[in-house]
C-alpha positions in Angstrom: -13.8 -106.3 -254.5 -14.0 -104.1 -251.4 -13.7 -100.6 -252.2 -12.6 -98.4 -249.1 -13.5 -94.6 -248.8 -11.1 -92.2 -247.7 -12.0 -90.0 -245.1 -10.9 -86.2 -245.3 -10.5 -84.0 -242.0 -12.2 -80.7 -242.6 -9.8 -77.6 -243.0 -10.2 -75.1 -239.9 -11.1 -71.6 -241.0 -8.7 -68.8 -240.9 -11.1 -67.4 -237.9 -9.9 -70.4 -236.0 -6.3 -69.7 -236.1 -7.1 -66.3 -235.2 -8.6 -66.4 -232.3 -6.3 -69.1 -230.8 -3.8 -66.4 -231.6 -5.9 -63.7 -230.1 -6.4 -65.8 -227.0 -2.6 -66.7 -226.8 -1.7 -63.3 -227.0 -4.3 -62.2 -224.1 -3.2 -64.4 -221.8 0.4 -63.5 -222.6 -0.2 -59.7 -222.6 -2.6 -60.1 -219.3 0.2 -62.2 -217.2 2.6 -59.6 -218.5 0.3 -57.0 -217.1 -0.1 -58.6 -214.0 3.2 -58.9 -213.1 4.1 -55.6 -214.5 1.5 -54.3 -211.8 2.5 -56.6 -209.1 6.6 -55.1 -209.5 5.0 -51.4 -209.4 3.3 -52.6 -206.1 6.3 -54.2 -204.7 8.7 -50.7 -205.7 6.2 -48.6 -204.4 6.0 -50.1 -201.2 10.0 -50.2 -201.0 10.1 -46.9 -202.0 7.9 -45.9 -198.7 10.0 -48.2 -196.4 13.1 -46.6 -197.7 11.4 -42.9 -197.8 10.4 -43.4 -193.8 14.2 -44.7 -192.9 15.9 -41.9 -194.8 13.3 -39.7 -193.2 14.6 -41.1 -189.6 17.8 -40.9 -190.6 18.1 -37.3 -191.7 16.0 -36.7 -188.4 18.7 -38.3 -186.2 21.2 -35.9 -188.4 19.4 -33.0 -187.8 19.9 -33.7 -184.0 23.2 -34.1 -184.1 24.1 -31.3 -186.1 21.9 -28.9 -183.3 24.5 -30.6 -180.7 27.3 -29.8 -182.7 26.2 -26.2 -183.6 26.0 -25.6 -179.9 29.3 -27.4 -179.0 31.4 -25.6 -181.9 29.9 -22.2 -180.7 31.3 -22.9 -177.4 34.6 -23.7 -178.9 34.9 -20.9 -180.9 33.7 -18.5 -177.9 36.7 -20.3 -175.9 39.0 -19.9 -178.4 38.3 -16.2 -179.1 38.3 -15.5 -175.8 41.8 -17.5 -175.1 43.7 -15.4 -178.2 42.3 -12.3 -176.4 43.7 -12.9 -172.7 47.1 -14.0 -174.6 47.3 -10.5 -176.0 47.8 -9.0 -173.1 51.2 -7.5 -172.1 51.9 -8.9 -169.3 50.4 -12.4 -169.1 51.1 -13.1 -165.4 48.2 -10.8 -164.6 45.6 -12.6 -166.0 44.6 -15.7 -163.8 45.7 -19.0 -164.8 42.3 -20.6 -164.3 40.9 -18.4 -167.2 43.6 -19.7 -169.3 43.1 -23.3 -168.6 39.3 -23.4 -169.0 39.3 -21.3 -172.2 42.2 -23.6 -174.1 40.1 -26.8 -172.7 37.1 -26.1 -174.4 39.0 -24.0 -177.7 41.2 -27.3 -177.8 37.7 -29.8 -177.8 38.0 -32.0 -181.0 34.8 -32.1 -182.1 33.6 -34.1 -185.2 29.9 -34.8 -187.0 29.1 -38.1 -188.3 26.1 -38.3 -190.9 23.8 -41.8 -189.9 23.8 -42.3 -193.8 23.3 -45.7 -193.9 20.1 -45.9 -195.8 21.2 -43.2 -198.2 24.3 -45.5 -198.9 22.3 -48.3 -199.5 19.8 -46.9 -201.8 22.7 -45.4 -203.9 24.9 -48.8 -203.6 21.8 -51.4 -204.6 20.2 -48.8 -207.3 17.1 -48.5 -205.1 17.2 -44.7 -206.0 15.1 -45.7 -209.0 12.4 -46.4 -206.5 12.4 -42.9 -205.9 10.0 -42.3 -209.1 10.4 -38.4 -208.7 13.6 -36.3 -210.1 13.5 -33.3 -207.9 13.4 -35.5 -204.9 16.3 -37.4 -205.7 17.9 -34.1 -206.7 17.3 -32.9 -203.2 18.8 -36.4 -201.7 21.7 -35.8 -203.7 22.3 -32.2 -202.5 22.1 -33.3 -199.1 24.8 -35.9 -199.6 27.0 -33.2 -201.2 26.7 -31.1 -198.2 27.6 -34.1 -196.0 30.6 -34.3 -198.2 31.6 -30.8 -197.7 31.6 -31.2 -193.8 33.7 -34.4 -193.9 36.0 -32.4 -196.2 36.6 -29.8 -193.8 36.9 -31.5 -190.8 39.6 -33.9 -192.3 41.2 -30.8 -193.5 41.2 -29.2 -190.3 42.0 -31.9 -187.9 45.5 -32.4 -188.5 45.5 -28.3 -187.2 44.4 -29.6 -184.0 46.5 -32.1 -183.5 49.3 -30.1 -184.1 47.8 -27.2 -182.1 47.6 -29.9 -179.1 51.6 -30.3 -179.4 51.8 -26.8 -179.0 49.5 -26.9 -175.7 51.8 -29.4 -174.0 54.5 -27.1 -174.0 52.0 -24.4 -172.1 49.9 -26.1 -170.0 50.2 -28.8 -167.4 48.1 -32.0 -167.8 47.2 -31.9 -164.1 44.9 -28.9 -164.2 43.1 -29.9 -167.2 42.6 -33.1 -164.9 40.8 -31.1 -162.5 38.2 -30.1 -164.9 37.5 -33.4 -166.4 37.3 -34.8 -163.2 34.5 -32.5 -161.8 31.0 -32.7 -163.3 30.5 -29.2 -162.6 33.4 -28.4 -164.9 33.7 -30.8 -167.0 32.8 -30.3 -170.9 29.7 -31.5 -171.9 27.6 -31.2 -175.1 24.2 -30.7 -173.7 25.4 -27.7 -172.2 23.5 -24.5 -173.4 26.5 -22.0 -172.3 29.7 -23.3 -170.9 30.5 -20.5 -169.1 27.6 -21.9 -166.4 27.7 -20.1 -163.0 28.6 -22.2 -160.0 30.5 -21.5 -157.1 33.4 -24.6 -158.4 33.9 -22.9 -161.5 34.0 -19.4 -160.2 36.9 -20.9 -157.6 38.9 -22.4 -161.0 38.3 -19.5 -163.0 40.3 -17.2 -160.2 42.8 -19.6 -159.4 46.0 -18.5 -160.4 47.1 -22.0 -161.9 50.6 -21.5 -163.3 51.7 -22.3 -166.6 54.9 -24.2 -168.0 55.9 -21.4 -169.9 55.6 -17.6 -170.3 57.7 -17.6 -173.6 56.6 -14.5 -175.5 57.0 -16.2 -178.9 55.6 -19.9 -177.7 52.1 -17.9 -176.0 52.3 -15.7 -179.4 52.0 -18.6 -181.7 49.2 -20.2 -179.3 47.2 -17.0 -179.5 47.0 -17.5 -183.1 45.8 -21.1 -183.3 43.2 -20.4 -180.9 42.0 -17.5 -183.3 42.5 -19.8 -186.4 40.7 -22.9 -184.6 37.8 -20.2 -184.2 38.0 -19.5 -187.8 37.8 -23.1 -189.1 34.7 -23.5 -187.0 33.1 -20.8 -188.0 33.3 -22.2 -191.6 31.7 -25.4 -190.4 29.1 -23.7 -188.5 28.0 -22.3 -191.7 27.8 -25.7 -193.2 26.1 -27.1 -190.6 23.2 -24.7 -191.1 23.2 -25.2 -194.9 23.2 -28.8 -194.2 20.3 -28.9 -191.5 18.5 -26.5 -194.2 18.3 -29.2 -196.6 18.0 -32.1 -194.6 14.4 -30.7 -193.5 13.9 -29.9 -197.3 14.7 -33.6 -198.0 12.5 -34.8 -195.2 9.4 -32.4 -196.1 9.6 -33.7 -199.6 9.6 -37.1 -198.6 6.3 -36.9 -197.0 5.0 -34.9 -199.5 5.6 -38.0 -202.2 5.3 -40.7 -199.6 2.6 -39.6 -196.8 3.7 -41.1 -193.4 3.7 -40.2 -189.6 
């Protein structure tokens, strides 16, 4: 009779299981750490790209604000000048060219448009979290608020400018405005530093007694009030332009400090 001996597998020590667990834990932890570092690197890279794009948009806005401030100040000066001339007791003695020229500038409807594509993308995509600086984010949102204020004022004043234009049609002949539009030396230009540029054609136009459609005192009084009202409204916007521009500079400096770039 043959007897078979049963073989026994040696029992593993607890330390063996411990090291298996430890190595698995270490592999998972290292994988998580590497992935986390990779995501952190990507987010930091994206943050710098967004910072550069946002700074470019803000620089564009600053240039637009400078231009808007220059134009609005011309409009304000023209509105005040027109109102002053319309206060004359005998309006027929005032050269009609001056009335037409000042109304031509005073009636210019100018709107500021911010290039906020990057800012909106940052907000809508949740990418503001890439900018891991609470103070920086606060400055950016503060700038956005200044944009909203400007837009709110423009939306408020635009209907008033449209209403004023209806009154202008009752007082002025469009043909004389067309003279200004067609002459490069007379037409409105946002690059002009002083709308009262010294040239022979402008002097000639200002001193030509172009007639008005009506000299009704009540209508002219209403037109004078509209001119003053337009100047007052644009003064409010000019003050907000200065604040918006200051905030834009602050954001750009903060972006460059946090994410150094040229």
